N, C-alpha and C positions, 0 to 999 in steps of 0.2 A: 180719445179714449180716457175713461176715468175709472177709478176704483170705486165700486158701488156695493152697498148692502141692499139686496133686493130680497124681500121675504119670500121664500119658496112656496109658502102656503097660498099666497094670493098674488104673487108677482108684483107687489107694491114696493116702490123705491123708498128706503128709509133714510139713507144718507149717502153722500158721495164725497170723494176727495180728489183734488187735482194731482196731475202728474208732476214729477220733478222736472225742472228745466235742465238743460245741459250744464249750466253753471252750478246749479244746486247739486246735481249729481256728482260733478267733479269735486265739489267741496266735500261731499260725503266720502268719496274715495280717498281724497287727500287726508282727511281726518282719521279714517280707518288705518291708513298706512302709518301715520304718525303715532297712533295708539299702539300699533303692532311693535314699534321699536322698543317700547317699555314692557308691553304685555308678555312678549316671548321670554323675558328674563324674570318674570314674577315668580317667586318661590312657590313650590307645589303646595306648601302649607297655606299660603294666602289664597290660592285658587280653590283649595278644598273648603276653606271657610266661606268664600263667596258662594260656592256651589251649595253648601248646606243652607245658607241663608236663602238662596233661590228656591231650593226644594221646599223649605218651610213656608215661604211666601205663596208659592203655587198651591200648596195644600190648603192654606188658609182661605184662598180666594177661589177654590175649585167650583163652588156652586155658581158664583157670578160668571166665571169664565164659561162654564157649561151652558148657561143660558145664552151667552153670546154666540157660541158655536151653533146652537140650535136655531137661533134667530137668523144667522147668516147662511147656513147650508142645510138645515132641516133634520139633523141627526136626532133620533129619540133622546130625550133629556138624560135618561139613565146612562145611556151609552156616552153621552157628552161628558158627564161627570166622571165616568170611568176613564175616558181619554185624558182628562186633565190630571187626574190622580196618577195615571201611568207616567206622565211627564215628571211629576214630583219623584216618583220611584226611580226613574232613570237618573235623575240628578243625584239621588242618594246612592245609587249603585256605583256611578262613576266616581263620586267623591271617595268611596271606599277603595276602588280598584285602579284608578287611572295611573297612579304612580308606579304600580307594579307593571301595568301594561306598557308603559313607556320607558321602563328601566333599560339601560344599555344591555345589549345581548353579547355576551362573551362567546365568540365562536371557537377560539382556541387561545393559546398563550400569547399570540401576536395580534389577533384580529378582534375588533369590537365594532358592533353596529350601534350607532346612536340615532335617536329619532328626534329630528329637529323640525320646527314649523316652517311653512313655506311663505306665508304672507296673508293676503286677503283671500278669503274663499267666498265666492258668490253662491248663494243657495236659491234655487228656483223651486218653490214648493207649491203643492196642490191644495185644493179646497176640501178634500174628502176627510182628512184628519188634520184640521188646520192648526192644532197645537202639537200633536204627537209627531207629525212628519218634520216640523221645524226643530223640535228639541232633539230628536234622534239624529238629525244631521248636525245641528249647531253645537251641542254640548261636547261631543268628541273632538270636533274641529277646534273649538276654543281651548279645551284642555291641552291639546297638542301644542298650543301657543299661537295659533292663527287668530285673526280677527274675521268677523262675519258681516257680510251684507246680505240681507234677506229681500228677495223679490217674491212676495207672496202672490197668491191667486187674486185676480181682480175682484172676485165676489166675496172675499173674506178680509176686507181691509181693517175692520175693527179688531179682528183677532190678531192681525199683524201688529197693530198699535199696542194692544194689550200685552203681547209677548215682549215687545221692546221695553215696555214700562216695567216689567218684572226684573229685567237686568238692571235697570236704573235703581229700582227700589232695593235690590239686593246689594247694591254698592259696587257693582262692576264699574271699572273706569269708563269715562265717556268715550264713545265711538267704538268700543270693543264689539258691540252688537248693534247694528242699525237696520231698521226696516225702511226700505226705499220703494216709493211708488213710481215704477218705471214701466214703459211699454215694451212689447216684443222688439220693436225697432231700435230700442236702446241697448239691448242685451249684447250685441256684438261689440259696441264701444266699451262696455264694461269688461268683457272677456279680453279684449285687445289691450286694455290698460296694463302697463308693465307691473304695477303694484298688485294686480289681481293674479293670483298664481294657481287657482283651481276653481272648478265649478261643480256643484252637486245638484242634480235635477231629479225630482220625482214627478212623473207625469206620463203622458202618452208616449208610445213608441215613436210617433212622428216628431213630437217635441224633442225626444231624446236624440233622434237622428240629426236634427237641426243643431242642437247644442254640441253634439259630438263633432260635427263638421267644423264648427267654430273653434272648439277646443283643439282640434287637429291643426286648423289653420294657424292658430297663434301658439301652438305647442304648450297648452295648459292641461294639467291633470284634470280628469273628469270622473265622476261616479254617477251612474245612471240607474235609477230604480224605476222601471217602466211598467208596461202593462202585463197582464197575465190572463191565461185561460185555464186556470188550474183544474186538474182532474181530481175527482174524489172516487177512489176505487173501493168497491164493495164486493168482496169475494164470497164464495159459498160458505166459507168458514167464519164469517163475521157474525157478531151479535146484532141482528137487525134492529131490535128494539132500541139499543143504545145508539146505533148508527143513525137512525132517523132523527133522534133528538139533536145529535151533533150536525147532521146534514142541514137542518133548518137554521141552526146557529151559523154554520159556515157560509150559507148562501144569503141569509136575510139580514145579518148585522149591517148596520149603517145603510139600511135600505138597499143592500146589494152593491153598494158603491165602494168596493175595496179591491185593490189589485190582487190580494191573496184570497179573495172569496172563492169558494168552490163554485165552478161554473159548469163543468161537465161531470155528470154522475154516471160512471161506467160500472154497470152492475152485472154480476154473473147471472146467467139465465136461470139457474136453479133457485135464486132468491129474488129475482127481478119483480115478479108479480107481488110478492109479499112486501118488498120494500116500497113499491109504488102505492099500494093500498095504505100502508101505514104512514107514508109521507103525506098523502092526501088528507088522512085523518088529522095529522099533526098540524097541517096548514090551516085547517078549519079553526084552530084555536088562536090564530093570529088576529090582530085587530088593527085596521087602518084608521088613523085619525091624527089629530093635532099632536105633533111630537113633544109638545110641552106638557102633555097630560100623561101621567105614569101608566095609565091603563092601556095606552096604545103601544103596539109593538112596531108598527110600520107607518111611515109618513111619506112626504113628497120627495121626489128627486131634487137635487140642489138647485137646478136652473132649468129654464124653459127649453133652451137649446139641447140640453142633455136628455130631457124627456122626449123631444122630437127625434133625436138620434135613435133612441131605443125603439120608438114606433117604427122607424125605418128598418131596424134590425129584425123586428117581428115580421115585417113584410117579407124580408129575405128568408126567414124561417119557413114561411108559408110556401115560398117559391121552391124551397128544397124539400117540399112535401112533409115537413114536420107536422105532427099531430098534437093539437092542444087537448090535454086530458083533464086539466083542472085549472081554474082561476078563481082566486078569492074574491068574493063580492066586495066592492068598494061603496060604502054607504056615506062616505064623507063628501063634503062639498069643496075640497081643496083642489088647487091646481097641481099639475105636474106629478100625479100619482100613477105609478105602475104597480099594479097589484101582483102579489106573489102568484106565480103560475108554473105549471109543469108542462113541458113539451117533450114528446117522444121523437127522437131524431135518428134517422138511419145514415144520412150522409154527414161527413165531417163539417162542422160549423165552427170556424176558427176566428170569429170576431169576439172581442171582449165585450160582454154585455154588462153594463153598470146598472143593474136593476135586479130585483129578486126573482129572476127567471131560472128555473131548473131545466137543464137539458139532460134528458135520460137516454143513455145508450145501453143496449142489451149486448152482453159479451158472451160468446159461445164457450170460451175457455180462457185460461190465464194468459196465454200467448197473444190472443186477440186483445185482451185487456191492455197488455204492454204496448202493442202496436197502436191502438187507439189513443193511448196516453201520449205517445211520442209523435203522433201525427199532428203537430202543432208548431207554428212558428214561434210560440212563446215557450218559456222554460223557467217559470218562477218557482212554483211549489207544487207538491202533490201530497195528497192525504191517502193513506192505505189503511183499510179496515179488515183485519183478519185475526183469528185466535191462533193461527198456525205460525209459529216463529220462523220456521224454515221458509214458508211461503213469503212472509214479510221480508226476509233477508234477500230472497231471490228477486222479488218485485223491485225492491228499492235499489238493487244493484243494476237493474236494467232500464231504469227510468231516467230520462235526460232532463233534469231540472236542477236548479240551484239548491233546493231544499226538499226533503222528504220527511213527512211526519207520519209515524205509525200509530194508529189508534188514537189520533188527536188531530184536530183541525190545524191548518197552517196559521201561524200567528207570529208576531214580532215580540221579542223579549230583549231587554237591555243586555243580557249576558250572552246572547246567541248571535252569531253572524247572520246577516240578512241580505239576500240578493239573489238574482237569477242569471240565466244564460240566454243565448239566442236573442230574440227580440224583447226579452224581459230585462235586459240591461247589462251593465258592466260594473264590477267592483262590489264591495261589501259595505254595509252599514252595521253599527252596533258591535258589541263585544270587543275583544282585543283586536280583531281584524279591522273593524270600522274606525277605531281611533288612530290607526296607523296609515289610513288611506291618504290623508293630506299631511304627510310628513316626508322630509328628506331622510331616507334610511341610509345614513352616511356611514360608510365603512372607514375605519381608521386602522391601518396596519403598521405595526412597529417591528422593525428588524433588530 
């Protein structure tokens, strides 16, 4: 196994990198542990200065990094630029707030909770947001006083290298953040190492289950941000014109390859036909083409195997008697393209489809809308669209997901806790909750 950059447009290999040997891996772990001994005591003011330098460096190199993202996984260039700049914003946010978030909590006159670092935290990160996912895990973990080992996805090695270089350029001490090219078969030995005290994974539910078993076996803290089959609820009281614009954004960003992308569109029967007609009209304005060209809104999926998986899921839709009502014409000559499409579905389809495919469900009433939403093994996010505030409150209270957004698409923000329930994961990232995940919340009681 190697880490490889394969251009998703044409499936051509650009560059490859060898895996670390066990000796090299152990050296990385040892150096990370030695770095932790000093890093955990570094004054907050020094960490803040480093973080501000990191934010400025990322902002300066945003365009170059964006081109690298697009080269490795096919994201439209404008979205890649936005992803990199979001990482700079995250650094700036935590530079302002991390001291407050980690301040000791006085419970009463005798009891205080302190937030202390654990040690080395392993991050197993995905390809779909190859910069953002890393920074949103790593920055809170580092500011809490931990050190980080990054195992990035095998198809985004250059992103992994570039991210590590940012920490070096910003002046972070050596070995505080390291990118390691290791295989799945090496993950257990890393988690088992006594210097490694936690693991954060963003990826599939299957990958999360495997990591959770290892974390349990070796009694290590884990945070899992896994798959989603998010519902997008359109009530009869919604503004359909506004909703359609947001629906396209929620499903088609990153070519549909997002855990929080809206995947199931559950629409009240009174506005169903209107929404479907307006959605078809809106999709006609999308354009499939080279993601490096600003005129194009949609490009290829990130890898050939992912493309083939979606084709298999489309066959499953047909077996469930789903009806294809629209598919955007693909006039490009690129590989791995799944065109935006709309399928009407009667039976529950609970696979996570990583492609711009809209699944439309017609709901007879608000109670059926709730039932359809909750009939999923996933529980990441839900988006509710209504102008009725009482209806919004009732719906949000009945839906079993980690996040509910009302009249907005589900997205991640540095200031907001992010995470799901059920097969969508464990724990939280971002905000005040995320920075405390990999800390020892130590109680000190004085009589």
